[in-house]
C-alpha positions in Angstrom: -0.1 0.0 -0.2 1.6 3.3 -0.9 1.7 6.6 1.6 -1.2 8.2 -0.7 -3.2 5.5 -0.7 -3.1 4.6 2.9 -5.0 8.1 3.6 -8.4 7.1 1.8 -11.2 5.3 4.5 -12.2 2.9 2.1 -11.2 -0.1 -0.3 -8.1 0.7 -2.2 -5.8 -2.2 -3.5 -2.5 -2.1 -5.5 -1.2 -5.1 -7.9 2.7 -5.3 -8.2 3.0 -6.6 -11.6 6.5 -8.0 -10.6 5.7 -10.3 -7.9 2.3 -11.4 -9.3 1.2 -11.6 -12.7 4.3 -11.5 -14.7 5.3 -14.6 -12.9 3.1 -16.6 -15.5 1.0 -15.7 -18.8 0.5 -12.1 -19.0 -2.2 -11.3 -21.4 -6.0 -10.9 -20.4 -7.1 -8.6 -17.6 -7.8 -11.7 -15.7 -4.2 -12.6 -16.0 -3.2 -8.7 -14.4 -6.3 -8.1 -12.1 -7.7 -12.0 -11.2 -6.1 -11.3 -7.4 -6.9 -8.1 -7.2 -9.6 -7.6 -3.8 -12.9 -6.9 -5.0 -12.3 -7.4 -9.0 -14.7 -9.5 -10.8 -12.9 -10.0 -14.1 -13.5 -12.8 -16.7 -12.2 -13.2 -20.3 -15.6 -13.7 -22.6 -13.5 -16.2 -25.4 -10.1 -16.4 -23.7 -9.3 -13.1 -25.0 -8.5 -9.5 -23.6 -12.2 -8.5 -24.3 -13.6 -9.2 -20.6 -16.3 -8.9 -18.5 -15.2 -6.5 -15.6 -17.0 -5.1 -12.5 -16.3 -3.6 -9.0 -19.4 -4.0 -6.6 -21.7 -5.0 -9.5 -20.7 -2.1 -11.4 -22.0 -2.0 -15.0 -23.8 -5.7 -14.4 -26.0 -5.5 -17.8 -22.4 -4.9 -19.7 -21.1 -8.0 -21.1 -19.1 -6.3 -23.4 -16.7 -3.4 -23.6 -17.0 -1.7 -20.2 -19.0 0.8 -18.2 -19.0 2.3 -14.5 -15.5 2.0 -13.8 -13.3 4.6 -14.9 -10.0 3.4 -16.4 -6.8 5.5 -16.6 -3.1 5.3 -17.5 -0.9 7.5 -14.9 -3.9 9.0 -13.7 -4.9 10.2 -17.2 -8.2 9.0 -18.3 -8.3 6.3 -20.9 -12.3 6.0 -21.0 -14.3 7.9 -23.8 -16.1 10.8 -22.9 -19.4 9.0 -22.6 -17.9 6.4 -19.8 -17.3 3.4 -21.8 -13.8 2.1 -22.5 -11.6 -0.4 -24.5 -9.7 -3.2 -22.4 -7.2 -3.4 -25.7 -5.7 0.0 -24.8 -3.8 -1.7 -21.7 -0.7 -3.7 -22.3 -0.1 -5.6 -18.8 3.8 -6.2 -19.5 4.1 -2.5 -20.1 2.9 -1.8 -16.4 4.6 -1.5 -12.9 1.8 -1.9 -10.7 -1.9 -1.3 -10.8 -4.1 1.0 -8.2 -7.5 -0.2 -7.4 -10.1 2.5 -6.4 -13.2 0.6 -5.3 -16.5 2.7 -5.2 -15.9 6.1 -3.9 -12.3 5.8 -2.8 -11.1 7.3 -6.4 -12.5 11.0 -5.4 -9.3 12.7 -5.9 -9.9 11.7 -9.8 -13.3 13.1 -9.7 -14.8 9.6 -9.8 -18.5 9.6 -8.9 -19.5 6.1 -10.5 -20.5 3.0 -8.7 -17.4 0.9 -9.6 -14.5 3.2 -8.9 -11.5 3.5 -10.9 -8.5 1.3 -12.0 -5.4 3.3 -12.6 -2.6 1.4 -14.6 0.8 2.7 -13.5 3.5 2.3 -16.1 7.3 2.2 -14.9 9.4 5.5 -14.5 13.2 5.1 -15.6 14.2 4.4 -12.3 11.6 1.2 -11.6 12.1 -0.2 -15.2 15.4 -2.1 -16.7 17.6 -0.5 -19.4 16.2 -3.4 -21.6 13.5 -5.9 -21.0 12.7 -8.5 -23.8 10.2 -11.1 -23.1 8.8 -14.3 -25.1 5.6 -16.3 -24.3 3.9 -19.2 -26.2 1.5 -21.7 -25.6 -1.8 -23.4 -26.2 -4.3 -22.5 -29.1 -1.6 -20.7 -31.2 -0.6 -18.1 -28.6 2.3 -16.0 -28.7 3.4 -12.4 -27.2 6.6 -10.4 -28.0 7.3 -7.6 -25.9 10.4 -5.2 -25.7 10.9 -2.3 -23.4 13.5 0.1 -22.9 14.3 3.4 -20.7 17.3 5.9 -20.6 17.7 8.6 -18.4 19.1 11.9 -20.2 19.7 13.6 -17.2 17.0 16.3 -16.7 14.5 14.3 -19.0 13.7 10.4 -18.9 11.4 8.3 -20.9 10.5 4.6 -21.4 9.5 3.1 -24.5 7.7 -0.6 -25.3 6.3 -2.5 -28.3 4.2 -5.7 -28.1 2.8 -8.3 -30.6 0.5 -10.7 -29.4 -1.4 -13.2 -31.6 -3.5 -16.5 -30.6 -5.8 -18.7 -32.5 -8.1 -19.3 -29.7 -9.8 -22.1 -28.0 -12.9 -21.8 -30.1 -13.3 -21.6 -33.6 -13.5 -18.3 -35.1 -11.6 -16.4 -32.1 -8.5 -15.2 -33.9 -6.6 -12.3 -32.5 -4.1 -9.7 -33.4 -2.8 -6.9 -31.3 0.2 -4.7 -31.5 0.8 -2.1 -29.2 3.3 0.5 -28.9 3.7 3.0 -25.5 6.3 5.6 -24.7 6.4 8.5 -22.0 8.7 11.3 -21.9 9.3 14.0 -19.3 11.3 15.0 -16.2 11.5 18.3 -14.1 12.1 21.5 -15.9 12.7 23.3 -12.8 12.8 22.8 -9.2 9.0 23.4 -9.1 7.6 22.5 -12.6 7.8 18.9 -13.8 5.8 17.3 -17.0 5.6 14.0 -18.7 3.8 12.9 -22.1 2.3 9.6 -22.9 1.7 7.9 -26.4 0.2 5.2 -27.2 -0.9 3.4 -30.5 -2.7 0.3 -30.5 -4.0 -1.9 -33.7 -6.4 -4.6 -32.6 -8.3 -7.2 -34.6 -10.2 -10.2 -32.9 -12.8 -12.5 -34.5 -16.1 -13.0 -32.2 -16.9 -16.7 -31.8 -20.4 -15.9 -29.8 -22.6 -17.0 -27.3 -23.6 -20.6 -27.4 -26.7 -22.3 -25.7 -25.8 -24.2 -22.6 -26.8 -27.7 -24.6 -23.9 -26.4 -27.3 -21.6 -25.4 -24.8 -21.6 -29.1 -23.4 -21.6 -30.8 -26.9 -18.6 -29.0 -28.1 -17.5 -26.0 -26.0 -14.9 -25.0 -28.8 -17.3 -24.1 -31.5 -18.4 -20.6 -32.6 -22.2 -19.5 -32.9 -23.2 -19.9 -36.5 -24.4 -16.6 -37.3 -21.0 -15.1 -36.1 -19.0 -17.4 -38.6 -21.6 -16.7 -41.4 -21.1 -12.8 -40.7 -17.6 -13.0 -40.1 -18.4 -11.4 -36.9 -15.1 -9.2 -35.9 -13.9 -6.4 -33.5 -11.3 -4.3 -35.3 -10.0 -1.1 -33.7 -7.2 1.4 -34.0 -6.4 3.6 -31.5 -3.8 6.9 -31.0 -3.8 8.5 -27.7 -1.4 11.2 -26.2 -1.8 12.1 -22.4 -0.2 14.3 -20.4 0.7 15.1 -16.5 2.0 18.5 -15.3 2.7 19.4 -11.8 3.8 22.8 -10.3 4.8 22.9 -6.8 3.8 26.1 -5.8 5.4 26.0 -2.1 5.9 23.1 0.8 2.5 22.9 0.8 0.6 23.7 -2.1 0.6 22.1 -5.7 -1.0 22.4 -8.8 -1.6 19.2 -11.1 -3.3 19.3 -14.7 -3.7 16.5 -16.5 -5.1 16.1 -20.3 -5.5 14.0 -23.1 -6.6 13.3 -26.7 -7.7 10.2 -28.5 -8.3 9.0 -31.7 -10.2 5.7 -32.4 -11.5 4.1 -35.5 -13.5 0.9 -35.1 -14.5 -1.7 -37.7 -17.1 -4.0 -36.2 -19.2 -6.4 -38.2 -21.6 -7.7 -36.0 -25.8 -7.5 -36.8 -24.5 -4.6 -38.8 -21.3 -3.7 -39.8 -20.3 -0.7 -37.5 -17.6 2.0 -39.0 -17.2 4.3 -36.0 -14.7 7.3 -35.8 -14.2 8.4 -32.1 -12.5 11.8 -31.0 -12.2 12.5 -27.5 -10.2 15.1 -25.4 -10.5 16.8 -21.8 -8.4 17.8 -19.0 -8.8 17.8 -15.1 -7.0 20.8 -12.9 -6.3 19.6 -9.1 -5.2 22.0 -6.4 -3.4 19.8 -3.4 -2.6 21.3 -0.1 -0.8 19.2 2.1 -0.1 21.1 5.6 2.4 20.2 8.0 -0.2 19.5 10.8 -1.9 16.7 8.7 -4.6 18.5 7.1 -5.0 17.7 3.2 -7.4 19.1 0.4 -7.7 18.3 -3.2 -9.9 20.6 -5.3 -10.5 20.1 -9.2 -12.4 20.7 -12.0 -12.8 18.6 -15.1 -14.0 18.9 -18.8 -14.2 16.4 -21.0 -15.8 16.2 -24.8 -16.3 13.4 -27.0 -17.6 13.0 -30.8 -18.2 9.6 -32.7 -19.2 9.7 -36.2 -21.2 6.3 -36.3 -22.0 4.8 -40.0 -24.2 1.4 -39.9 -24.0 -1.1 -43.1 -25.8 -4.1 -43.8 -23.3 -7.0 -42.7 -22.4 -9.0 -45.9 -20.4 -11.9 -44.7 -18.1 -9.3 -42.7 -18.2 -6.6 -45.3 -20.1 -3.4 -45.8 -23.2 -3.5 -47.5 -25.9 -0.7 -48.0 -25.8 1.8 -45.5 -28.6 1.6 -43.0 -27.8 4.5 -40.6 -25.5 7.4 -39.7 -25.4 8.6 -36.6 -23.7 11.6 -35.2 -23.1 11.5 -31.4 -21.7 14.1 -28.8 -20.8 13.2 -25.0 -19.9 16.2 -22.5 -18.8 16.4 -19.1 -18.0 18.7 -16.6 -17.1 17.8 -12.8 -15.9 20.0 -9.7 -15.0 18.3 -6.9 -13.3 18.5 -3.8 -12.5 16.4 -0.8 -10.8 17.3 2.9 -9.0 15.2 5.1 -9.1 16.6 8.9 -6.8 15.1 11.5 -9.0 14.9 15.0 -5.9 13.5 16.9 -3.1 11.3 16.2 -5.2 8.0 15.4 -8.3 9.4 13.8 -9.0 11.4 11.0 -12.3 12.7 9.2 -12.4 13.0 5.3 -15.4 15.1 3.7 -16.1 15.6 -0.2 -18.5 17.0 -2.6 -18.9 17.3 -6.3 -21.1 18.8 -8.9 -21.3 16.8 -12.3 -23.0 17.5 -15.4 -23.3 15.5 -18.5 -25.0 16.4 -22.2 -25.5 13.5 -24.5 -26.9 13.8 -27.8 -27.7 11.6 -30.8 -28.3 13.2 -34.2 -30.1 10.8 -36.6 -28.7 11.8 -39.9 -30.2 8.9 -42.2 -33.3 8.2 -39.8 -33.4 4.5 -40.6 -33.8 2.0 -37.4 -30.3 1.0 -36.9 -31.3 -2.3 -35.3 -33.1 -3.6 -38.8 -30.6 -4.8 -41.4 -32.6 -6.0 -44.2 -35.1 -3.2 -44.9 -35.3 0.5 -43.6 -37.6 1.4 -40.9 -38.0 4.9 -41.1 -37.6 6.6 -37.3 -35.9 9.2 -36.4 -33.2 8.0 -33.2 -32.2 11.6 -32.8 -32.0 12.1 -28.7 -30.7 14.7 -26.7 -30.6 14.7 -22.9 -28.6 16.4 -19.9 -28.0 14.9 -16.5 -26.8 16.7 -13.3 -25.7 15.3 -9.7 -24.8 16.5 -6.6 -22.9 13.9 -4.4 -21.0 14.1 -1.4 -19.0 11.7 1.1 -18.0 11.5 4.5 -15.5 8.9 5.9 -13.5 7.9 9.1 -10.1 6.3 9.3 -8.8 4.8 12.5 -4.9 4.0 12.9 -5.4 1.2 15.3 -1.9 0.4 15.3 1.2 0.5 12.7 0.0 -1.5 9.9 -3.7 -2.0 11.1 -6.5 0.7 9.9 -10.0 0.6 10.2 -12.2 2.5 7.9 -15.8 3.5 7.2 -17.2 5.9 4.8 -21.0 7.0 3.4 -21.0 8.1 -0.4 -23.3 8.9 -3.2 -22.6 8.3 -6.8 -23.9 9.6 -9.9 -23.6 7.9 -13.7 -25.3 8.9 -16.8 -25.9 6.4 -19.7 -23.4 5.7 -22.1 -24.5 6.8 -25.9 -24.9 2.7 -26.5 -27.3 2.6 -23.9 -29.4 5.6 -25.6 -29.2 4.4 -29.0 -31.5 2.3 -31.2 -34.4 0.6 -29.9 -34.3 2.3 -26.4 -34.8 5.7 -27.5 -38.4 5.2 -26.5 -37.0 4.9 -22.9 -35.5 8.3 -22.1 -33.5 7.5 -19.4 -32.3 9.0 -16.1 -28.7 8.9 -14.5 -27.9 6.0 -12.3 -27.8 6.7 -8.6 -26.7 5.1 -5.2 -26.1 5.8 -1.6 -23.2 3.6 -0.3 -22.0 2.7 3.2 -18.4 0.8 3.5 -16.9 -0.6 6.6 -13.4 -2.3 6.6 -9.8 -2.9 7.5 -6.3 -2.9 6.3 -3.9 -4.9 8.1 0.1 -5.3 7.2 1.7 -6.9 9.3 5.1 -8.9 9.3 4.5 -11.2 6.6 0.8 -10.7 6.5 -1.4 -8.6 4.4 -5.0 -8.4 5.0 -8.0 -6.2 3.0 -11.3 -6.6 3.8 -14.4 -4.4 2.9 -18.1 -5.0 3.4 -20.5 -2.4 1.6 -24.0 -1.7 1.1 -25.3 0.1 -2.1 -28.8 1.4 -2.3 -29.4 2.3 -6.1 -32.0 3.9 -7.7 -32.6 3.9 -11.5 -29.9 1.2 -12.3 -29.6 0.7 -16.0 -30.6 -2.7 -17.2 -32.6 -4.2 -20.0 -35.9 -5.2 -18.7 -39.4 -6.4 -19.5 -42.6 -5.5 -18.5 -45.0 -7.6 -16.2 -46.4 -8.9 -19.7 -42.9 -9.9 -20.9 -42.3 -7.1 -23.4 -39.0 -6.0 -23.9 -38.5 -2.2 -23.0 -34.7 -2.1 -23.8 -32.4 -0.3 -21.4 -34.4 1.5 -19.1 -33.7 2.7 -15.2 -35.2 0.0 -12.8 -36.7 1.5 -9.8 -34.7 0.2 -6.6 -32.0 -2.3 -6.5 -29.4 -3.2 -3.9 -25.5 -4.4 -4.3 -24.1 -5.4 -1.1 -21.2 -7.9 -0.4 -17.7 -8.9 0.9 -14.2 -8.2 -0.4 -11.4 -9.8 1.2 -8.1 -10.2 -0.2 -4.4 -10.4 0.7 -1.4 -12.5 1.2 0.1 -14.8 3.9 3.7 -15.8 3.7 5.1 -18.5 6.1 8.4 -20.2 5.7 9.4 -20.0 1.8 5.7 -20.3 1.2 3.1 -17.3 0.1 -0.2 -17.5 -0.7 -2.4 -14.8 -2.2 -6.0 -14.7 -3.3 -9.4 -13.0 -3.0 -12.8 -13.9 -2.2 -16.0 -12.3 -3.2 -19.5 -12.5 -2.0 -22.0 -11.0 -4.1 -25.6 -10.1 -3.1 -26.9 -7.9 -5.9 -30.8 -8.0 -6.1 -33.9 -6.0 -7.0 -35.6 -4.2 -4.1 -39.8 -5.0 -4.2 -39.8 -4.6 -7.9 -43.1 -4.6 -9.4 -42.3 -7.3 -12.1 -38.9 -8.8 -10.6 -39.7 -9.0 -6.9 -36.5 -9.4 -4.9 -35.1 -11.7 -7.4 -31.2 -11.7 -7.9 -29.5 -9.7 -10.4 -28.1 -11.9 -13.6 -24.9 -12.2 -14.8 -22.3 -12.3 -11.9 -21.7 -15.4 -9.4 -22.9 -14.8 -5.7 -19.6 -16.2 -4.4 -16.2 -15.9 -6.3 -12.7 -17.4 -5.0 -9.4 -17.2 -6.7 -5.6 -18.0 -5.4 -2.5 -19.4 -5.6 0.0 -20.9 -3.3 3.7 -20.6 -4.3 7.0 -22.0 -2.9 9.6 -19.0 -3.3 13.6 -19.3 -2.8 16.6 -17.4 -4.3 14.3 -16.3 -7.5 12.7 -19.7 -8.0 8.7 -20.5 -7.6 6.4 -23.3 -8.2 3.2 -23.9 -6.8 -0.9 -24.4 -7.8 -3.5 -22.0 -8.5 -7.0 -22.2 -8.5 -10.6 -20.7 -9.3 -14.0 -21.6 -8.0 -17.5 -20.6 -8.3 -19.4 -22.8 -5.8 -22.9 -22.4 -6.8 -25.3 -21.5 -9.6 -26.0 -18.2 -10.7 -28.8 -16.5 -12.8 -28.5 -15.4 -16.5 -31.6 -13.4 -16.9 -33.5 -11.1 -14.1 -36.5 -13.5 -14.1 -34.2 -16.0 -12.5 -35.3 -19.1 -15.0 -32.1 -19.7 -16.2 -28.9 -20.6 -14.9 -24.9 -20.9 -15.2 -23.6 -23.8 -13.1 -20.8 -23.2 -10.7 -17.1 -24.8 -11.4 -14.0 -25.4 -10.1 -10.8 -25.2 -12.0 -7.0 -25.6 -11.2 -3.6 -25.0 -12.6 0.2 -24.9 -11.4 3.3 -22.4 -12.6 7.0 -22.6 -11.9 9.6 -20.4 -13.0 12.7 -18.4 -11.8 12.8 -14.5 -12.1 15.6 -12.0 -11.2 16.2 -8.2 -11.6 18.8 -8.9 -14.3 19.7 -11.6 -16.6 17.6 -14.6 -17.9 14.2 -16.1 -16.3 11.5 -18.1 -17.6 8.0 -19.3 -16.4 5.9 -22.5 -17.5 2.2 -22.2 -16.5 -0.6 -24.9 -17.0 -4.4 -23.8 -16.7 -7.8 -25.8 -16.2 -5.4 -28.6 -16.3 -8.3 -31.1 -15.5 -9.5 -30.2 -19.4 -12.9 -29.0 -17.5 -15.8 -27.8 -19.6 -17.3 -24.7 -17.8 -19.1 -21.7 -18.2 -16.8 -18.7 -17.8 -19.2 -15.8 -18.0 -22.5 -15.2 -19.7 -25.1 -12.6 -21.3 -27.9 -11.0 -19.2 -31.4 -11.2 -20.4 -34.6 -9.8 -18.7 -37.0 -13.3 -19.2 -35.5 -16.5 -20.6 -38.7 -18.3 -19.7 -36.8 -21.1 -18.4 -35.6 -22.3 -22.0 -32.3 -22.7 -23.2 -30.7 -19.6 -24.8 -27.3 -18.8 -26.4 -25.8 -16.7 -23.8 -23.3 -18.6 -22.4 -19.2 -18.2 -22.8 -17.4 -21.5 -22.2 -13.8 -21.1 -20.5 -10.9 -22.1 -22.1 -9.7 -25.8 -22.1 -6.3 -27.4 -20.9 -3.6 -25.0 -21.9 -0.3 -24.8 -21.2 2.1 -21.4 -21.5 5.8 -20.7 -21.4 7.8 -17.7 -21.6 11.7 -16.8 -21.4 13.0 -12.9 -20.3 16.0 -11.4 -20.3 16.9 -7.8 -18.6 19.4 -6.1 -18.6 
């Protein structure tokens, strides 16, 4: 736990890349975040496209992501409407990952339900001058990575490049990605420092689609027939530049400016061919005050703007046919936020914060032809314009019981407008409100000798959660606001070292449900299991390590909100062996799902399956073995 995070009266965790996921295959978000306390993440088809959720955030969103702010070195990666791409992250190019669960990323102006994940790239002092790594394994998997760092004096920089390919466990699941990252900056004088971040990502993915439960049990390697005939894919090119500039005014006051610009092209043959060009930019100005007697104040203002030119065509075996729609979309956000920490005595501190948020969403339908009909043009104007304003606050207490032992509690509010994708198409008949919540959180952090414990209990009472629902007669309503829902649970994670062994893992208890809904009563919200356990036990000595890994979902869980169709739980195990050192040659060998179990990794989410088997299931990969070698100067 870094000193800055130790001041936060809520759930915060840190993933050290060197000590955790770089000891094995480093490909998907589950590889890098699977052991992070409070994070539920599952690859959708053994790929970088994942199901990501914290405290049930974006529970309806089974593709891309929403409800969590993704950042690189404090600079936003998300688009202005709140959606984001996992492909923008290269896990091997990171030093560590900061996870702020719920309202605990307030210093970044974050006021959503899930919080934020900050991917920290290494500085020249944290990275080897030259780092070369190659990984290979089952299902045609291959990843090549090269990184370098150099100190020029007052300015330093790092650069990395990676090439990733795999055929995939399933048919029609081939992927190819190339990523290039660089940062350059330093201290311009004794008070002013700046750093620029550059990214270029090219990602091409075949989409195998969902299977019915019967299909999955019969042959989990097959792809959905429609995905093959339509040659469904998701291909993107992303160019991004970010900047972080800090001006130290004096010993107590500093000003921090973050800014970014991203340009993204998406070629996405699915039910239609989506040809989308996104242009997003924004800045955040924050004033930090750190007094010598323990007062800490962070206040800021943030502005972001995004435009998307969304053209849609008939899908002719993966190629563009006749144009069926043209949407010009705009997202704007303004945010003013502040948080003050007041030391009450040597052990107690109070934290109070507030924020004002305003968002505009606009869809301008230029063709007026329903985007969800591909065989003919149904004349319909999908234009819509909405504004959302929220005022949220938080109050927290932190108690430092003893060195390494903290107790905390907070009450907080969240405010989350819909993304453009949730407003477009058939959903225009239902104008949505912003999703809001009141959250109570209690927990502790305990770091003593060779024990680290991170425990949080939370309860979020949500109004207007964005879900795809039916009415009481079973008619589809699209993405609308549920009246009242409840998200509550337990997040437990940490590590224990004993002798030459270390055990790491996390356990999640998720109780997400409707709250006396007129249609769904108190049914569980679909899509995420009520319990999830993942861990590893490694013997470590002199750079060597070996031991088993395991993942367990002990119970079945709902796929539809009506609670008529379920995914079964599972247990899988693996093992890893390797040798790592700060310089020279290292290697690893890792086996996954060594019992070759057929299981459901994640699912789609529907309103009411009426008890009938549907194509809503995504199988996990079968037995796999991966190996890698690394050389660091």
